[in-house]
N, C-alpha and C positions, 0 to 999 in steps of 0.2 A: 611882694618883690619877683624878679623873675631872676633865671637863671645868671642874665648879665650885674645881677647884687650880690652873684658868688661867685665871681668873677676871681678875684683873690683868692679865697678859698680853692677855687677850681685849680687855679695857676700852681696856686703850692704843690697842692697834691699830685698834682702831675707830674711833676719835676721833682717829686721826692724819691729817696731811694726806700720808699716801701716801712718805712720804721715801724709805723702802727700795727701792720699783719699781725704781727704776733695778740694783739690783745684784742684784735674783732673777733665777738665771738662765732658768728657768722664763717669767716674765714676758716677758725678753728673745726668747726662742725663738720664745715664741707670740702676742706684742703682742696681748696682750686683756690688756682690766681685772679678766676674771673671776677670771683666775689670777694675779694679785698678792698678796702676803704680807699687804694689808689688806682686799682682797676674800673672800681664804677667809678669815681671820678673823674677819671680819666673818660671813661663814654661818656658822660654828664658834658666834660668838656668839648667834645668834639661834636657832638649835640647844639650845643649852645652857639659853637661857631660855623655851626653848618655843614660841617664836615662828614657827619651821620645822620642817618634819617632814626628819630627816636621810633620805630617799628616795632613788631612783636620780640622779636628777638633778641633787641637788645633791649626794650622797657621793660623785659622779664627780669633782666641781672638788677634793676635799680631797686624791686620790693625784695633783695638779699641783701636786709640791713634792716637791725631791731630799733633805730632810731636810738639806740640806749646811750650813746656820746662817751662812749669807754674812748674811742681813737683818741680823742681831742684830748683827754686824759696825759697820752704820751703825747701830746705832738704839739712842740714847742710855737707853731703858728696857733694854736687856740683854734683849727680848720672848724668849721661849721659844715662837718660832714653831712648830718641830719638833714639839716637845711636844706641844703642844696639837692640832694636825693631827691626830698619834696618835691621839691620845683619841678626835677627832671621829669618825677612822675606825673605832674600836672600835663607838662610837654607829651609825655606818651598817651595821658587820657585825650587830650586837645585831637591826637591821631591817631582816636579809636583804633590805639595796638596797645589798651592795657589787659592782662593777662585774664579771661573767665570770669576766676574767682574773685577778683578785683569789680570788676560788672557784678557779680550776685552779691558782695557786699552793699555797697550805693546801692543796688534794688532793694535789697532787704532795710538797709536802710532808711531809702525814702518809704517804705510803705510803714515801716514800724517805729521809726526813730531810732532803731542800732543797729547793730552791725549783726547782732544773734537771730535776728527776725521771731523776736517774745515777744510775750506781753507784760512789760516791764509790771506795767504799773498796777496790775493785778496781784504778782509775786512781790511787790514791796507791802502792798495793802494787806495780806497775807502771812508777815512776817513782822509788820508792824502793829502794835495798838492803833486803834483810831483814836483816841484822844490826843495822839502825838501829832493829828494831822491840823495845824491851827493855820487858816487862813493868813488871820491879823499877827502873827508872832513878827518878832524884828530879827529873830536869829534861827534857822533850820542848817538842818545836814541835808546835804545835796547827795545822795546815796552813789553816783553813778550805776552804770549798768556790771561794772562785775561783782563790786559789794551785792548790789539786787540779787544777782543770780549767786550770790554763795550763801547757799538755806543756814541759815543760824545765825551768820556775822551778824547783820545789823541790830539783831535780839540782843547777843552779847554786848554791841556799843550803847544802846541805849539803855541796859541794866548796868551800864557800868556809871553812867551818867547819872542815873540814880541814884547808885549809889553815891558819887562824890558830891548830892547834891543839886543838879543841875536840873531844871525843871522848866528852863525858858528857849530850851532848845526845842523845836519842833521836825517834823518831818516835811521836805519839800515832795510833792506828789504833783509838780504841774504835768503838762503834756509831752515835755522835751526831759528825759531823765537819764540824759548820755549826755557828754557835752560837747562828743563832733569831732572824740581825735581821729576815731575811723576813717570819718570821709576826710582829715587832713593829710592820713598818714597812707590812705588812697588814690592822693592828689587832684579828690576834687572839692579844689581852691576856693570854687563858686557855691558849690553845697554847704562847706563846712561855714562861710562866711554868712549864708540865710538862713544856715540852722542857729549860728553865735547869734545874731539878731531878734531872733524867738527866743533864744536862753537868756540874753541879754534883757528884754521887758521882762519875761518870766520874773526874773530875777531881783526886780527895781525896787520892789516892795522891801528888801531886809535890808538890815545894816552890819550882819551878819551871816560868814556861808561857811561851813564846816565843811571836810572832803575827808572819806575816808581813804580815797582812790588819790597817793599824789602827780597821777597823771591828768588829774581834771584838776587840780590844782595849777600845774603848769598850763593848762591850756585855757583856762578862764582868767588866769591873772597874766599871763605871758602873751600868748597868743590872741587872745580877744583885746590885748590893750596894742597889738600892732596893728589891729583893721579900727581904733577906736572905739575898741565895743567893748570895754572891760566893764564889770558888772560895777553900779555903785558899792556896793558894800565890802567889804573887808574879807577876801577868802583866804582859809587855813588849813592846813592838812591837819587830820586830828590830831596826831602828837603836838602842834602846836596848842592845837584848843587845850589840850590837858595839861601841859607843864605847866601852866600859873594854878592850875587847882590840884595838882598832886605837889609842889613846890614847900616843904618845911611838913607834911603830911605823912607821917608810918605808916605806910605796908600793915595791916591784921595780920597777915600770912606767908613765908616766905614758900615758892612757889620749888618745892625740890626738882632736881634733875641736871642736868648741864646741856648749858640751850648756845645756841650760836646765831645770832643775829645777818641774814641775809638784808642788804644795803640794794630797795628801789634802785635803779636806775633816776628816776624821776625825783625820787626823795634825796637819792644822795646827791647829784652830778647836778643835775637841772634846777633844782631848789636850792639845793647846798646845804642840809640837814645830814648831819652826819650823827655829829655828839649827842643830839636834843634823845633821838628814842634810848641809846646806850643809858642815856641820863634815866630815863625812865625806868627802864629794865634793871638796871643793879640793884635798887634797892628791895625791890620784886622778887629777888631769886635768892634761892638756897645758896647755889654758887657762883662764882664770879662768870660771865657773858665770856665763853669763848671767841676766837675770833679765827678767823682765815687767811691766808697767804692774800688771797684778792678779798681784799675789803675796802670800805669806808667809799673814799673819790676811786678805788683804783677794784671794785666790786664788779665780778663781771654779771654780765644778761641771764635770767634766769628764761629768757626765748620768747616772753608773752608779749614782747613792743614791736610794733612798728608794722602791726595788719599781718607781721610772719605768720601768727597762727592760723588763720581763715585762709592766707594764700598758699603758704609751704609749712603746714600743718607736721611735714617729718622734720624740718631743717628745726624748726620748734620745740621739737619733742628730743631733738637730737641736744641742745643747746640747754633745754633742762638736765638732761642727763650729765652733762656735761658741768654743769654748775653743779646737781648733787656730788658729784665725788668732791667735791671741793668741799662744798660743805660736811661731807662726811668726813674729810682727812682731818677738821678742826677735835675728833674725838667725842663732840657733844652727842648728845642721843635725841634734840628737839629743834628743831629750826625756827625762830622768829623772824616775823619779815612784819611789814606796814602798810603794804598793798595788796587789794585784791586778788589782781591779776598776777602778782607770786603766789599767792595761795595756791592759786589757779594750777598755774603750769608745774612747779614744785611737786604738789600735791599730785600730781597727775603721774609723777614717776612710780615706774616697777620696782618697789623692794628699797622704796627709799626712806629716809628719816621721814618721821611724822612734822607736820608744818602748821604753828599757829600763828594768829595774828594778835599783837599787840595786847591788841582790848582785852584779848583773853587771858591773857598771863596776867594785866592789872587787873581783871577782876577779879580775878580768884585768890591776885594779894592783898585787894582790899573791902574783896567782903566779909563782913564778921564771921563765922562761923559761931552756929548755936548748935546745943543737943552736947 
């Protein structure tokens, strides 16, 4: 798809009276008209029609989008703002006008297979027991880069699976340990498709792929499918995999304290899973799950998407701080989420509430206490 494929979205946004401005985390964090959805889409429409050249000054604006899709929640036309702005970023890249930080991400990805420029395979094998790397397995956990970089997370996930009697899910440790989302978010659509082809081939032997990261699920199921590269396997988020395992199973313990759930953008809006994580948490908690004013389909972003932490780190931090204020207003003492990227962003807020992954809560609830 090109910018012409978003002609309807661009036209609707350009002539809209900016009704989604209030729900754009970027606009709220920066207080600049230039970075509202209306302004970014208006610039993209001028690029599409040739009235504006996608130079460095214009191109930089397109990267002030978290691809969180919150604007569409309040859009009567259901406009795909992130999709259009990704295409606009692609035009910027084709013009060699991208911000230096974007070039750096693409360079690191080409060198190491991830946006962080790290040896993720070594980090993965340091966290997961060797007997879980089973090449002939038919079901695998595709950890994704954020989960691998979150020390302790994968260990808790596999321990939870052991407690629940799951002994058939292996750990994927192929050459491609990132789904390729950073390349797509950068606008490097050719590089993204090349990476997708490699990962599609690597995942071909499996019948089921489980991802702790909802972004990975959306990318593997949605963006790969748009390019006729969807894996043959069924791709599910960890919560979707856990749901039938926990059905009619009573927890051994109730986790104390008050908890509020932060809905990851890609789980709640892109995958439309809002009730499921809450249904898994409710039996495990001693107190009813708290809610914020901004929750579910209307939850605001933690600042971790759209390549923003790499390109505009201060914007990412301010967005996380604002989200932390909303979550703190719920009165809870602990935040629970179901996305390793959200763990990273919210966990980095100075003086913020503790943040736990849903697997950590469920492990505490379903593990038998002895002694």
